[in-house]
N, C-alpha and C positions, 0 to 999 in steps of 0.2 A: 656448151658441152659439145655441140656439133663441130665448132672450131677446134676445140681441144682434141677431139677424136681425129679430125682431119690432119692436124699437125703431128699427132702421135703416129698415125699410119705413115706419114711422110718420113718421120724419123726412122721408123722400122725399115722402110724400104731403102733408105739411104745409108743404113748401118754398115754395109760392106765398104763404103768410102771412108768410114771413120773407125775401122776395125782396130787399128793400132792404138789410138788414144783410149778407146773404150776398154780394150783388153788391159791396158796399164791400170786404169782405175779399178777394174774388177779384180785383177790379181793382187793389187795393193790391199784392198779391203779383205779379200779372201785370205790373204797371208796372215793378217792380224787375227782373224777368227781361228784359223788352223793352229797358230802358235798358242793362243790362249786356251783353246780346247785341249791341245796336246799336253801342255804343262799342267793344267788343272786335272787332267785324266791321270797323270803320273801321281800327283798328290793324292787323289781320291783312291787310286788303286793301291798305293802304299798303305793308306789309312785302313782300307777295307781288309787287306791281308793281315795287318798287325792286330786290328780289333777282332778279326776272325780267328786269331790264334789264342789258344788257351781255353780253359774251362773254369767255371766258378767253383767246382769241387776239387780243384788242384791248387795247392799253395806253394809259393816260391819263397824260400828263406834265404836272405842275404845278410851280410854284415850291416849293422846299423850305420846309417849315413851314406851308404853306397847308392848311387843313382842308376847303376846298371850292373849286370853281371861282371863286366870287365873290370870294374873298380871295387868289386867285392872280394872278400877273402875269408875262408873258414878253415880251421884246422881239422885233421881227421877225427880227433876225439869230439870236437864240437859237432861234426856231421853225424857221428854215431849217436850223440845225445839227442840231436834233433829228430832222428829217426824213431826215437822212443816216445815222441810227443803223443798226446791223446787225440783220438779221432782219425788217426791214419789207418787207411784200409790195410788189410793183411792178406797175404797169399800163404795160407797155412800159418806158420809161425813167423814168417818173414814180413816185415813192414814194406808196403809198396811205396818206397821213397828212394830216389836216386841222387846220390852226391855227384856233382858234375863239375868239370873243369872246362875252361873256355879259352882258346887261343886263336890267333889269326895267321893264316898261311897265304902266300902269294902264288897264284896260278894264272896261266895265260887264258884269256877269253877265246872262245871259238870264233867270234866275229873278226877280231882284229889281231889277236895274238899278244896284246899288251897285258902285262901282269895286273892283277886286281886282287883285292882282299877277299878271302873265303874263310868263313868261320869254321873252326874245327872244335867239336864238342866231345870231351871225354865223358863217357857215361858208365854206369854200372849195369849189371845184369837185370836190374829192376826197371830200367828205363822203358822197355817196351810195355811193361805192365802198367807203368804210370801213365804213359801216352797210349790210351786204348785205341786211338785212330791209326796207330803205326801199323804198317804192313810192308812186307818185302814184295816188290813187283818184278824184280829181276835178280837172278843169282840167289844168294843165301845170306843169312845173318852172320855177322862176324863172330869169331871165336874169341872169347875174353882171355886176356893174358898173352895175346899175340899181337903182331903189327898189322892185323887186318882191319879194314875200314868198310863202312857202308856209306853210300852217298845219296843225298836227297835228290829227288827227281828234277827239281828246278836247277840245282847246282850242276847236275850232270849235263843238262841241256845248254847251260850257259858257258861252262868252262871246259877247256880241252884237257884230255888226259884223265878223264874220270869214268871212262867206260869200264864195264866189268872185265876183270882180267889184266888191267893195266896197273902200273906202279906209280905212285905219287912220290916225287922227289922234293923234299923240303929241307934244304941244308944238307946235313949228313944223315937225315932220316929218310927211310923208304917205307911207304905204306902200300899194302896190297889191297886193291879194290875188289871186293868179293860180292857186292850186291848193291842194288838201288832200292830205295824205300820211298814211300809217300805217307803224308800225314794229313790227308784231306785238304791239301792246298795251303797249309799253314806255313809260317815263316821257317819252321824246322826243315822244310824241304830245300832250303838254301844252304844247309849245313852238311859237314862231313862228320860222321860219328865214329869214335874209336874207343877202345877200352881206356877208362880214366887212369888206371894204374900204369899202363904203357905210356900214356901221354905225360904223366908225372915224371917218369924216368927220362923221357926224351927231352923234356924242357927243364929238368932239374927243379921240379916244384916240391919235392919231398912229399910228405903226407899232408897235402893241402888241397882244398877245393875252393870253388867260388860261389856255389849255390847248392841248395838241396831242393829238389822238386818232389812234392809228396802228393799222392792222391788220397783224398779224405773219404770217410764213409759217406758223407753227404755234404752239400754246400752249407748246411746249418752247423756242421762241426767246426767251421772255420774259426769262429770267435773263441771257442774254448782252446783250440790249438794255438791261436795267436797269443792269447792271454798267458798261457802256460810258458811259452818260449820267451816272450818279451819280459816276463817277470822273473825268469830264472837267473840268479846271479852268476852262474857259470857261462852264460851266453850273453852276447852283445849283438843282437840280431833284430832285423825288421822282417815282418811277415806280410805278404801281399797275395791276394788272389791272382792266379796266373793271367786271367783275361784282363784284369785291371792293370797289371804291370805292363803288358804289351800295348794296351790302349794308351797308357801314359807315355811309353817310348815313342809312339807314333806322332804325338802332338807337335814336338819341336820341329822335326823334319818336315811334316806336312805343312806347318805354317811357313817354314822357310821356302819350300817349293812354291807355295801360293804367292808369297810376297815377291819372289823373283819372277814368277810367271806374270803377275799383274804389272810389275815394273817393265818387263820386256814388252808385254802387249801394249802398255801405255805409250812407250816410246814409238812402237810400230804404228799405233793408232794415230799419234801426232803426225808421223810421216805420211800415213795414208790420207789424213785430212788435207795436209798441204798438197799432196799429189792430186787429190780430187779437185781442190781449188784451182790449181794450175791447169788441170785438164779442162775445167769449166771455162776459165778465162780464155784458154786457147781455142776452145770450141766456139765461144762467142765471137772472138776476133776473126776466126777463119770463116764464120758463117754470117758475118755482118751483112753481106749482100742478100743472103737468103732471108734474114730477119727483116731487112728493109722491104724486100719484095712482098713478104707476108703482110707486113703492115700496110703497104700500098694497096694490097688486094682487099683490105678491110678486116683483117684478123686483129682482134683487140690485144692489148698488152698482156693480159692474164693468160690467154691461150698461147701466146708466143713464149711466155716464161715457162 
């Protein structure tokens, strides 16, 4: 142990003479760790946001067989029929359920200015009642029946041209931004909200929607609500709890990011291992005289290793 300690102190004192090769080994290994942690953090952050979105007392109704809102479709009469389902909370005589439309628009990012996809959701006046965590943090709520929009806090921070008072140009359409909103950090904050009727006219969707989001009296009312809708011959729908829907949506992308992350980190790890081996062989070759001197002075092979 005294020999090992003596050689260790010698290594530390002579470190400035080997700064370059040592830095290469350290940076190579640290690079692998940083990449792996960063990629897995992206996956975990996305999973946490998606699973944190939604509530067990809210039900999402889509066309049967649809795997997301983008592939779903409901007619206006079907949406009205869904709103009459049992167990839906009521605001006076009005059911707290929002028939919604979903499209994608291209907007430049603030960081690079390159176009990226931004979800635009057409909502009804009931949407703020359905999502009780909704609140306006800047400006005001949109007026339904107009071309006004409100923008989620996350979307306004990431994309250019979404400040209050600006106008969003999407093809021949122009939308006036009148407010920013937040929903307790859920995925809804990445969206732009507009009146569903206005969005139907702009994209020639007729009297159609893609989903209905309903707030139930309680989480226990879900089964009765689901059974009624799925057995109604006038409807061909599936009913899922909102939190379960978003948790399911996160699985595929999370797994994809993790597979890519482990793949990249594996390749970098292989490179780092070979880099460390080459560095070690170089160190042994350049310090052969030093090793021979230590052995001649009586240091055993284990201490030298």
